[in-house]
Each structure stands twice: as C-alpha cells, then as structure tokens.
C-alpha positions in Angstrom: 58.9 16.3 280.5 61.7 13.8 281.1 61.0 10.7 283.1 63.6 11.5 285.9 61.8 14.9 286.5 58.5 13.1 287.1 60.2 10.5 289.3 61.9 12.9 291.6 58.7 15.0 291.9 56.5 12.0 292.7 58.8 10.4 295.4 58.5 13.6 297.4 54.9 12.7 298.3 55.6 9.5 300.2 58.6 11.0 301.8 56.6 14.0 303.0 53.8 11.8 304.2 56.1 9.7 306.4 57.9 12.7 307.7 54.6 14.2 308.9 53.2 10.9 310.2 56.3 10.0 312.2 56.8 13.6 313.4 53.7 13.1 315.6 55.3 10.1 317.4 58.7 11.7 317.7 57.1 14.8 319.2 55.2 12.7 321.7 58.5 11.0 322.8 60.2 14.4 323.1 57.4 15.7 325.3 57.6 12.6 327.6 61.4 12.3 327.9 62.3 16.0 328.2 61.1 19.1 330.0 61.8 21.7 327.3 58.8 23.7 328.4 57.9 23.5 332.1 54.2 22.7 331.8 52.1 19.8 333.3 52.8 16.6 331.3 50.1 15.7 328.9 50.3 12.9 326.4 48.0 10.8 324.1 47.7 7.0 323.5 49.4 5.8 320.3 46.1 4.3 319.0 44.5 7.8 318.9 47.7 9.5 317.8 47.7 7.3 314.6 44.4 8.7 313.6 45.6 12.3 314.0 48.9 11.6 312.2 47.3 9.9 309.2 44.5 12.5 308.8 46.7 15.5 309.0 49.5 14.0 306.9 46.9 13.7 304.1 45.9 17.4 304.7 49.6 18.4 304.4 50.0 16.5 301.1 46.8 18.0 299.7 47.8 21.5 300.7 51.2 21.3 299.2 50.0 19.6 296.0 47.3 22.3 295.4 50.0 25.0 295.7 52.5 23.3 293.3 55.0 22.2 296.0 55.3 18.9 294.0 56.1 20.8 290.8 57.2 18.6 288.0 59.8 21.1 286.7 63.3 20.9 288.2 64.5 24.3 287.2 62.6 26.4 289.8 64.2 28.4 292.6 65.3 26.2 295.5 65.2 29.2 297.8 61.6 29.9 296.8 60.7 26.3 297.4 62.0 26.5 301.0 60.1 29.8 301.5 56.9 28.1 300.2 57.4 25.2 302.5 57.6 27.6 305.5 54.6 29.5 304.3 52.3 26.5 303.8 53.5 24.9 307.0 52.1 27.9 308.8 48.8 27.4 307.0 48.9 23.7 307.9 49.6 24.6 311.6 46.7 27.1 311.7 44.3 24.6 310.0 45.4 21.9 312.4 45.3 24.0 315.6 41.8 25.4 314.9 40.4 22.3 313.3 41.5 19.8 315.8 39.5 21.5 318.6 36.6 22.8 316.6 35.9 19.4 315.0 36.1 17.5 318.3 32.8 15.6 318.8 31.7 16.6 315.2 34.0 14.5 312.9 35.7 12.4 315.6 35.3 11.6 319.3 38.7 10.1 320.1 40.5 12.4 322.5 42.3 15.7 322.5 45.9 15.9 321.3 48.2 18.0 323.6 49.1 21.4 322.2 52.9 20.9 322.8 52.8 17.8 320.6 51.3 19.8 317.8 53.9 22.5 318.2 56.8 20.0 318.3 55.3 18.2 315.2 55.3 21.5 313.3 59.0 22.2 313.9 60.0 18.5 313.2 57.8 18.5 310.0 59.3 21.7 308.7 62.8 20.6 309.3 62.1 17.1 307.8 60.5 18.4 304.7 63.3 20.9 303.9 66.0 18.3 304.6 64.3 15.7 302.4 64.0 18.2 299.5 67.6 19.4 299.9 68.8 15.8 299.8 66.7 14.9 296.8 67.8 18.0 294.9 71.5 17.2 295.7 71.0 13.6 294.4 69.2 14.8 291.3 71.8 17.3 290.4 74.6 14.8 291.1 73.0 12.3 288.7 72.6 15.0 286.0 76.2 16.2 286.4 77.6 12.7 286.2 75.5 11.9 283.1 73.6 9.1 285.0 70.4 10.6 283.7 69.9 12.7 280.5 70.3 16.4 280.5 67.9 18.9 278.8 68.7 19.9 275.3 68.4 23.6 274.9 68.0 25.6 271.7 69.3 29.1 271.8 67.7 31.8 269.7 70.2 34.6 269.5 71.9 37.2 267.3 74.0 38.6 270.0 77.8 38.5 269.9 79.5 35.8 271.8 81.2 38.3 274.1 77.8 39.8 275.1 76.3 36.5 276.2 79.4 34.7 277.4 78.5 35.2 281.1 75.0 33.9 280.4 76.2 30.8 278.6 78.7 30.0 281.4 76.0 30.4 284.0 73.7 28.0 282.1 76.5 25.5 281.6 77.5 25.7 285.2 74.1 24.4 286.3 75.1 21.0 284.7 71.6 20.2 283.7 71.6 21.6 280.2 73.2 20.9 276.9 73.3 24.0 274.7 73.9 22.3 271.5 72.2 24.5 268.9 71.5 28.1 268.2 69.1 29.6 265.6 68.9 32.9 263.8 68.2 34.1 260.3 72.0 34.8 259.9 75.0 32.8 261.0 77.2 34.1 263.8 80.8 32.8 263.2 81.8 33.5 266.8 79.6 30.6 268.1 81.0 27.1 268.5 77.4 25.8 268.7 75.8 24.0 265.8 73.9 26.5 263.7 70.3 25.8 262.6 69.8 27.9 259.5 66.5 29.7 259.0 63.0 29.4 260.3 62.0 26.2 258.5 64.8 24.1 260.0 64.2 25.6 263.4 60.5 24.6 263.2 61.6 21.1 262.0 63.9 20.7 265.0 61.1 21.6 267.4 58.5 19.3 265.6 61.0 16.3 265.7 61.3 16.8 269.6 65.1 17.4 269.3 65.1 20.1 271.9 63.4 20.2 275.4 63.6 24.0 275.9 64.0 27.1 273.9 65.7 30.2 275.3 65.1 33.3 273.4 67.6 36.2 273.8 67.2 38.2 270.6 67.2 37.5 266.9 66.9 38.8 263.3 63.7 36.7 262.8 60.6 38.7 261.9 57.7 38.9 264.4 55.8 36.5 262.1 58.6 33.9 262.3 59.0 34.4 266.1 55.3 33.8 266.4 55.6 30.5 264.4 58.4 29.4 266.7 56.4 30.2 269.8 53.3 28.4 268.4 55.4 25.3 267.5 56.8 25.2 271.0 53.3 25.1 272.4 52.1 22.5 269.8 55.0 20.1 270.5 55.3 20.6 274.2 58.7 22.5 274.2 59.3 24.8 277.1 59.7 28.4 275.9 61.5 31.0 277.9 63.1 34.3 277.1 65.7 36.6 278.8 64.8 40.0 277.4 61.5 41.9 277.8 61.0 42.8 274.2 59.1 39.7 273.1 55.8 41.5 272.3 53.9 38.8 270.5 52.1 37.9 273.7 52.4 38.2 277.4 49.6 35.9 278.6 50.3 33.1 281.0 53.9 34.2 281.9 55.9 33.4 285.0 59.3 34.3 286.3 61.8 31.4 286.7 65.5 30.7 286.7 68.0 29.0 284.6 70.6 28.5 287.3 71.1 32.1 288.4 69.7 33.7 285.3 66.2 35.1 285.6 64.0 34.4 282.6 60.4 34.7 281.6 58.4 31.6 280.7 55.3 31.6 278.5 53.2 28.8 279.7 50.8 26.9 277.5 48.0 26.4 280.0 47.4 26.7 283.8 46.5 23.0 283.7 50.0 21.7 284.6 51.8 19.6 287.1 49.4 18.2 289.8 46.4 19.9 288.4 46.5 17.3 285.6 46.5 14.6 288.3 43.5 16.0 290.1 41.7 16.5 286.8 42.3 12.9 285.9 40.9 11.7 289.2 37.9 14.0 288.6 37.3 12.4 285.2 37.5 8.9 286.5 35.0 9.5 289.3 32.5 11.4 287.3 32.7 9.1 284.2 32.3 6.0 286.3 29.4 7.5 288.2 27.5 8.4 285.0 28.1 5.0 283.4 26.7 3.3 286.5 23.8 5.6 287.2 22.6 5.8 283.6 23.4 2.2 282.7 19.7 1.3 282.0 19.5 4.1 279.4 22.6 3.2 277.4 21.8 -0.5 277.6 18.4 0.2 276.2 19.9 2.3 273.4 22.3 -0.5 272.5 19.4 -3.0 272.4 17.4 -0.7 270.1 20.3 -0.2 267.7 20.9 -3.9 267.6 17.3 -4.7 266.8 17.3 -2.1 264.0 20.3 -3.6 262.2 21.3 -7.0 263.9 24.3 -7.7 261.7 26.1 -4.3 262.4 28.1 -3.3 265.4 26.3 -1.2 268.1 29.3 0.9 269.0 31.0 2.6 266.0 34.7 3.3 266.1 36.0 6.4 264.3 39.6 7.4 264.0 40.4 10.7 265.7 43.6 12.8 266.4 44.5 13.4 270.0 47.4 14.9 271.9 50.7 15.2 270.0 49.1 13.9 266.7 48.5 10.4 268.0 45.5 8.5 266.6 42.9 6.7 268.6 39.4 5.2 268.1 36.7 7.4 269.3 33.6 5.3 270.4 30.0 6.3 269.5 26.7 4.6 269.4 26.2 3.9 265.7 23.7 6.3 264.2 24.4 5.7 260.5 23.3 2.7 258.5 26.3 0.3 258.4 26.8 0.5 254.6 27.4 4.3 254.9 29.8 4.1 257.9 33.4 4.9 257.1 35.3 1.7 258.0 39.0 2.9 258.3 39.0 1.7 261.9 37.8 -1.7 260.8 40.7 -2.5 258.4 39.2 -1.0 255.2 41.4 1.2 253.1 39.9 4.6 252.5 40.6 4.3 248.8 38.4 1.2 248.6 35.6 2.6 250.9 32.7 3.9 248.8 31.2 5.4 252.0 33.9 8.2 251.8 33.0 9.2 248.3 29.3 9.3 249.2 30.0 11.4 252.3 32.1 13.9 250.2 29.1 14.4 247.9 26.8 15.0 250.8 29.3 17.5 252.4 29.6 19.4 249.2 25.8 19.6 248.7 24.4 19.8 252.3 27.1 20.8 254.8 26.0 23.8 256.8 29.5 24.5 258.3 32.5 26.2 256.8 36.1 25.2 257.4 37.7 21.9 258.2 34.6 20.6 260.0 31.3 19.7 258.4 27.7 19.2 259.4 25.3 17.5 257.0 21.8 18.8 257.2 19.1 16.1 257.1 21.6 13.4 256.7 19.9 10.6 254.7 22.3 8.0 256.1 20.9 8.0 259.6 19.0 5.1 261.1 15.3 5.4 262.0 16.0 5.3 265.8 18.5 8.0 265.7 16.2 10.7 264.5 15.2 11.2 268.1 18.2 10.1 270.0 20.6 12.5 268.3 18.7 15.5 269.7 20.0 14.5 273.2 23.6 13.8 272.1 23.2 10.2 273.4 25.5 8.9 270.7 28.5 10.1 272.7 27.8 8.0 275.8 30.4 5.3 274.8 33.1 8.0 274.9 33.0 7.7 278.7 34.9 4.5 278.1 37.5 6.6 276.1 37.8 8.7 279.2 38.4 5.7 281.4 41.1 4.5 278.9 42.8 7.9 279.3 42.2 8.7 275.6 39.8 11.6 276.4 38.5 13.5 279.3 35.3 15.3 280.3 36.1 18.9 279.3 38.4 20.2 276.6 38.5 20.6 272.8 36.7 17.9 270.8 38.8 15.4 268.8 38.6 15.6 265.0 39.2 13.2 262.2 42.6 13.1 260.4 41.2 14.6 257.2 39.8 17.5 259.2 43.1 18.1 261.1 45.0 18.3 257.8 43.1 21.5 257.1 44.0 23.2 260.4 45.9 26.5 260.2 49.0 26.6 262.4 47.5 28.3 265.4 44.6 25.8 265.4 47.1 23.0 265.9 47.3 24.1 269.6 44.1 22.1 270.0 46.3 19.0 269.7 48.6 20.0 272.7 46.2 18.3 275.1 44.0 15.2 275.2 40.6 15.5 273.4 37.6 15.7 275.6 33.9 14.9 275.7 32.6 18.5 275.9 34.2 21.9 275.7 34.0 25.6 275.5 32.7 25.6 271.9 30.1 22.9 272.6 28.3 25.1 275.1 28.7 28.3 273.2 27.1 28.0 269.9 27.8 24.4 269.2 27.6 23.6 265.4 26.4 27.1 264.7 30.0 28.3 265.1 32.4 28.2 262.2 35.6 26.4 262.9 37.7 29.5 263.3 35.4 30.7 266.2 35.3 27.2 267.7 39.1 27.0 267.7 39.4 30.5 269.3 36.9 29.4 272.1 38.9 26.2 272.7 42.2 28.0 272.8 40.8 30.5 275.2 39.8 27.6 277.4 43.3 26.1 277.2 44.9 29.4 278.3 42.4 30.1 281.0 41.6 26.6 282.5 40.3 26.3 286.0 38.2 23.7 287.8 35.4 26.3 288.2 35.4 26.7 284.4 35.1 22.9 284.0 32.1 22.8 286.3 30.4 25.6 284.4 30.9 23.9 281.1 29.6 20.5 282.5 26.5 22.2 283.9 25.8 24.0 280.7 26.3 20.7 278.8 23.6 19.0 280.8 21.3 22.0 280.4 21.8 21.9 276.6 21.2 18.1 276.4 18.0 18.5 278.4 16.6 21.6 276.7 18.5 21.4 273.3 19.0 25.1 273.4 
C-alpha cells in the first residue's frame, strides 16, 4: 500500500461529511427561495437542522465505510464506484426517512424535518459525492501520470509471445499508474524488452525485497509447486497477486474480480480483513483493551505486588522478543513467572551466546517438552516461581500484553507471536502467520491450545486469516474467557 493511495482514500471521508452536512442547509434554502414543488411551505430552524445534519452525516460515513466505499485500493472500477454510491444513497435515504419519524420522541425531541428538505438533500448529496470522487480520481491520475507521486511496480509472469499480449501491455501502460519493469518465467523470451528475472529463486527474492507492488500472472512454464511458492510469497510480503487467465488451479478462495485499466483480472486476496475493516478492528481493540485494564486493575496490581515481594530485585514485567508483521521484532510483555536467573535476557542487552539461561532451556526442552515442531511446552517447568503455580492456570501472565495492544504491536484476536528461534523453523506456508500483527488470543488458543502440534495450530490460524469476521472475533473472545474461567 503506497502512501498516496491511503491519503486519497482517507480525504474522501471529511469531503463526504461536509457534502452531506451542508446539503441539508442548501436544501433548506432551495425550499424557501423556490417553488419547485407546489406544496405548503414548511421549514426548520437552523439550530435543529444542525443536529439532523450532523447525526445523519455520520450515518452516511458509517454506511459507506462498512461497504468499502472508502476502499484503499486505487485500481477498482470507477463506474462500479458510482453505482455503489447510488445504491447506498438509496439505503441512506430509506434509513433516514423511516428513522427520522419513528425515532421522534424516542432518541430526540427537537422538531420534525420537512420531507422536501430530505428529498432535496438526497439529490444534492448524491451529486456532491459523485463529483468529489470524480475530481479526486482525476487529480490522483494526473499526479501519477506526471510522476508527481510514484507509480506501482508490476511484475509480469508470462511465457506468452509478445504479439499475443501486446494489447494487454498497451492497455496496462495506458492507465499511467503502472511500471511494468520485469517479467518472470522459467525460460527467457527474447521478444520482450522488459528486464528478465530468471528462475523461481530470483523471482521469490524480488518479492521478498519488496521490489514489486503487484504481480500479474498470465501464464508460465513454472511448475505448480513453483507457482504455489510465488503465491505464498506474495501473501507473506504483502504483494498484490492477480491473474488474467482462469487456469490458476492452486486455489480459488478469497477471489474477487477487478480491473487493470480496462483489463479484467482475478485477484486472490489474503484476508477479508482489509481496508476500513482494519480501522474498525483497531478501534475495537483500543476500547476493549482499555476497558479490561481499568476494570481489572485491582487484580493485575495485586499480581504485580506479589511478584515483587517474591523476588524484589527482579522486574515484575518480563520482556520477550517476538516476531510480528513483516518479520519485525518487538518486545512482548508478560508478568514474569520464571525465576530471574532462568529468564532469557536478550531483550535486556545480553547476547544469547553469553546467556546460560538459553542452554538450560534447551536441555529442558529436549527432556521435558510435550509439543512437537517449532514451539515447545515444558512440563512441570522447574524454573517457575512459587506464586505462578496457581496464576498460570488462568493465563494471567498475559495481562501486560494489553499494553502491547495499545502500542499497536498486537491486537486482541489473531495468531500468537513467536520467538525468532521458533520462527526460523517455520515451513514456507506457515510464514503466512507473519502477514498480520500478532494478537493476544486466536483460533488455536480456543481449539486445543497447547494440545495442538504446531502444524495444526498454523492451519487453524491460517483458516482464521482467510475467513476473518467480527462475529468470529466475538466467538473467539467469548471462548477465551470461558477457557480462562473453567480451564477446559
């Protein structure tokens, strides 16, 4: 996602808000100064009209945001965007027309708003929204064409002759928002003037180094296994993957039809959690995390006091290095449940080579770990403090991670973050767990927990990534609380 795409999507929100807000007042003036419809004159005081305008402008923004009308991608159909505006304006009009009269004396007791002002506001708002979007799209395209803002680098995967795809390439180039600067295939095509990326390894390297923003698949000599690697890499490193033909049979989940200029293509989407859903999820995380911290503050303050009494010279909150989105490293906070001498101190400036706690942990893992794969679980860990024998049963050590959530390093629901030495053992498909921020609880935590092997845990979390919804989040959070309370 380029910065200018985000900017041009976000600025639509205040523009739309002010269009709707001021449409009410313009509609009122039209009703007073003209007699377009010969009915008895009815109007409303500006003081009351401000309340209606503000409330229903917010409804408009919410309705459009929930239906992706503030999409953060610039390569969608403009005609479809106009049709969507018309459709959701009709919904807004129905909500407004019914709600404004049904809710009178329930949610407000101001005064009634004349029906003709509602009708005029609807026509003014539709026209204003469409005009604003057309002007912003024209400005955006102008800046792209004049190289005022960077274009999107596109990697072509094709074994077709230049003659057979000339029209396609010309159509893409005529959009003026793409640079087709590479093509990839297992064999070189001497007809192409584009830079050739030879073989699967170099193709994967280009993707992992973030050198391309999009991949357009036409056809290739790559094996299905190699194509699967390219597809997985595109999801791991956030590269948009689309294809022209219908013979890509590795997967067909989470696909959508879109356009590159006038060329219809199929896009394989990483997750439904995209665009403004991420914004709503972030707001949800902040509200819930803050509420939990405030409501249960006596409990976690008591836990902190008990830990400090048990070992006064050691920190109460333990910092542990974890891998998050796009392979970045952050410090995951936990209430310390190991004796300080056995805590791995890589987050405290101690080199792992010089840390005897790591060697001791490796011995315990080899002898007592009850899990297979990259993750470990040491049964009857002798390093634990006395107090934590009880507290661990309720997963109370993870309370400080709510601060990680407020710092935007984690969130409430998604795959759990893992340590660098665990991530090094991931298979390629398991690296999809790093395409999003890590989270406090997730699909695997409420379906088997540590009883799962890592392969099953990864599959559960990838299923969640591909099938995300707010309803699924609520189910996982509710199951998490049940597990904490019952430990089942």
